[in-house]
N, C-alpha and C positions, 0 to 999 in steps of 0.2 A: 576441145572442151571435155571430150570423153576420157582422155588420159588422166588429167588431174582428178576427175571424179572417181575413176577406177582406183587410183593410188590412195585417195582419201577413204574409199570403201575398204580397201585391204588393210589400211592403218587402223580403222575402227574395228575390223574383224580381229586383227592381231592384238589390239588392246583388250578386247573381250576375251580372247583366248588366254592372254596373260593373267588377267584378273581371275578368270575361271580356274586356272592352274593354281594360283596362290590361295584361292578360297578353298579348293579341295585339300591342299596341304594344311591349311589352317584348321579345318574341321575333321581331318583324319583321326586325331586323338579320340573323338567321340565314337568312331567306328571300332577302334581297337578296344576301347573301354567296354563297348557293347559285347564284343567277343569275350573279353575277360569275365564279364558278369555271367556269361553262359558256361563258365568253367574252363575255357580254353587258356592254356598257359602261353607265355611269351614265345617260347621256342616253337610250339606247335603253330602259333599264328605266323611266325617267321617262315616256317616250312611251307605253309599254305600260300603265303605271299609270293614266294619264289615259284612254287608249283603252278599256280594259276596266273602268275605274271607272265610266264613263258608263252602260253597260247595267245594272250592278249597282245604281247609284244610281237609275236609272229604275225598276227592280223595286221598290225601297224606296218610291219615290214612289207607285207604283201600289198597293202594299199599304196605304200611309197615306192613299190616296184624295186626293192633292194635285195631281191633273192640272190642275184649274182654276187653282190657285195658280201653277203653272209658266207657264201661258198668260198669267196676269195680269202676271207678272214681265217677260215679253217685250214687254209693251205699256207698261211703266213704265221710261222711260229712266234715271231717277235710281237706281232699285234695280239696274238692269242695270249701270250704271256702277260702283256700289259692288261688285257681284259680279265685275266685270272686274278691279277693283283687288285684291279678296280672292283671286281666281284667280292673279294674278301673285305675290302674297305666298306663297300655299301652294305654288305651283310652285317658287319659290325655296327654300322650306323643304325640300321633298321632294328637290330636286336636291342641296342641301348635305348633307342627311341620307344619301342613297344614296352620295354621293361619300365622306363620312366613314367610313361603315360598310365600304365596299369598299376603303378605303386604310389599314385598320388603325388607325382613330381612334375606336373605339367609346367609349372612356373620355371623349373630348372631347364626343361627342354626348350622353352620359349627363350630363356636367357642365352642358351647355347646357339640358337639360330640367329639371334641378334649379333652375336660375336662373329659368326661365320664369314660374312662379307668383308669384315675388317681383317680377319685372318687370311682371307684370300688375297687381300692387298699385300700383306706381309709375305705370303708365299710367292706372289708374283715378283717381288723384289729379290727374294732369296734364290728362287729357282730359275727365273726367266729374266733377271736383271732389269725388271721394270722399275721405273723411277717413282719414288714416293714423294709427293710434294708436301708443302707445309700443312695443307688441309688434311692429308692422309695421316701425317704424324700426330696432329691434334686429335683426330678421330681415334686412332689406336691408343693414344695416351688416355683419353677419356674412358675407352673400353677397359684398359688395364685397371684404372681406378674403380670402375664398376665391378670387375672381377674381385678386387680386393675387398670391397664392401660386401659382395656376395659371400666371400669366404668368411668374413666376420659374422654375417647373419647365420650361416650354416654351422660355424664352428670348425670348419675345415675347407679345403679347396673345393670349389664347385666341380667335382670330378665328372659328373654326368654332363654338365654344360660343356666343359672343356673337351670331353671325349666325343660328344656329338659334333662340336665345331671342328676338331682335329680330323675325325674320320671323314666328315663330309668335305672339308677343305682338302684333305689328302686325295679323296676321290676325284675332286675337280682337277687337281694337279696331274693325276695319272691319266684321266680321260683326255687331258689336253695333249698327251703324247700319242693317243690312239688315232690312227688314220682310218676312221670309220664313222659314218653318220650316227646320230643319236639313236634312231630306231634300231639299227643294226647292232650297235654296241649294247643297248639295253636287252635285246633279245638274247644275245650270246651270254650276257651276264646272268640273266634269269635261267637260261638253259644250263649253264655251269652250276648255278646254285641249286637248281631243281634236283640234281643228282643226290647230294647229301640230304636234301629236303625230303625226297621220296623215300630214301632209306630210313630216315628218322620216323616218318609217318608210318612206314611199314612196321617198324619196331614197336611204335606206340600201339598200332592195331593188334599186333601179335600179343602184346601185354594186356590188352583190353583197356588201354588208357586213352585211346583216341576219342575225339569228340565229333568227327566229321558227320557221322550218322546219328548223333545223339538226338537231334530234332531237325525239323525242316528249317527253322530259324537259324540254327547253328550252321547247317550246310550252306545256306544262302549267304550268310555273313562271310564264311571262309572262302567261298568261291569269289565273292565280291572283293576280297583282298587283292586279287590279280588286277582288275581294272583300276582299283584305287591306287595301285602302285604304278602301273604303266601309263595310264591316261594323262595325269598331270605332267609327267616327264615328256611325253610326246607334245603336249600343248606348249610346254616351256621351250622345247627345241624349235618348234615352228614359229612362235612369236619372237623369240630372241633374235632371229635373222631378219625380222621386219620392223622392230621397234628401236628407237634410239636408246643408248646406254643410260641416259638420264631417266627415262621412263621405267626401264627395268630396275634401276637402282631404287626408285621409290616403291615399286610394286613388291620387291623382294621382302619388304618388312610387313606385308599384309599377313603372311602365315604366322610368324611369331606373335604378332599383335593379337590375332584371334586366339592363339594358344594362351597368351597372357590373360585374356578376358575369360577363357574357360577355367583357368586355374583359380582366378579370383572368384568366379561364380560357384566353383566347387569348394570354396572356403579353405583353400590351402593356406598354410602359415604365411603371413605377409606382415612383417614387422617394419619399423622405421628404417632399419638397416637394409632390408629387402628393397624398400622404396628408394633409398639413396642409390643402391646399386643400379636399379632400373633408370633412375634419372640420369646417371652418368652414361649408361649404355645407350639410352635414347638420344642423349646429346651427341654421342659419337656417331650413332646411326644417322641422325639428322644432318650433321656436318658432312658425313660421307656422301649422303644422297645429294646434298647441295653441291659438293665438289664435282660429283659425276654430272650433274645438270650443267654446271658451269663449263666443264671441259667439253661437253657435247655442244653447247652453244658456241664456244670458241671455234670448235672444229667445223661447225656448219657455216660460221661467218667466214672462216678461212677458205672453205670450199666455194662459197658464193663469190669471194674476191677472185679466186682462180678462174671460175667459170666466166665472170664478167670480163676479166682480162683476156681470156681466150676468144671472146666475141670481138 
């Protein structure tokens, strides 16, 4: 009796961690907007995000007892090269994200992260020969129509949305090649990015343009950029190994949905064309999530049949 109870308890804890992770990602725009209102520019926020993300990620590495793995990565040029590339992609994603949030384009970033899981599906087919079923094709078709409506609403291609989706999707593809745990990879990425980050902050300080010591509030917000970056990634890595794909598929839309609500609450432009674009992207996201749930159920049913036959 104790084993099922223990498994159920871990599942509930993993679900809580997953929801917590996506809630943090959903409300992160408010934190960056608070820093922006204090006069901190996007590049300075990014530099502090990488600088303070490194000690936070190091703490997670120590908790997970992955110190030896970190040292092993530094002696493996191939893994280090992949992490250098993933660092560049995630830095580009963070820079675009912060700029979008602090320039009143929260709806565009929300749209981008709705596209991301569908783009991941296409990447899986292109780079890893993963099969796309009929549900996947319909999902991506609806997303493409949504992008077209968004382009009509904006008067141009939704470059911010597409850049966010491509950079984060590319990051996922590259990290799939890296033979290192999430905490180890994140720490090394932050460590690599902290070098140009520190140099940039030193230059800002020398020019009298830095904001780190402008006020106690500013200092605390900039330091908080580290945990805001590292904690949700750690929660995601932990719960992803313990929850079914179907559950993760539904949860990954929490973040952009919160972002959408923030954009509407802040009175960003939202025309009928914008509404149409989101209707199509929500339709694609819903079908994608339903497909993931269906595949998970079929896999569990097949596993149950195999286990029953083995008895």
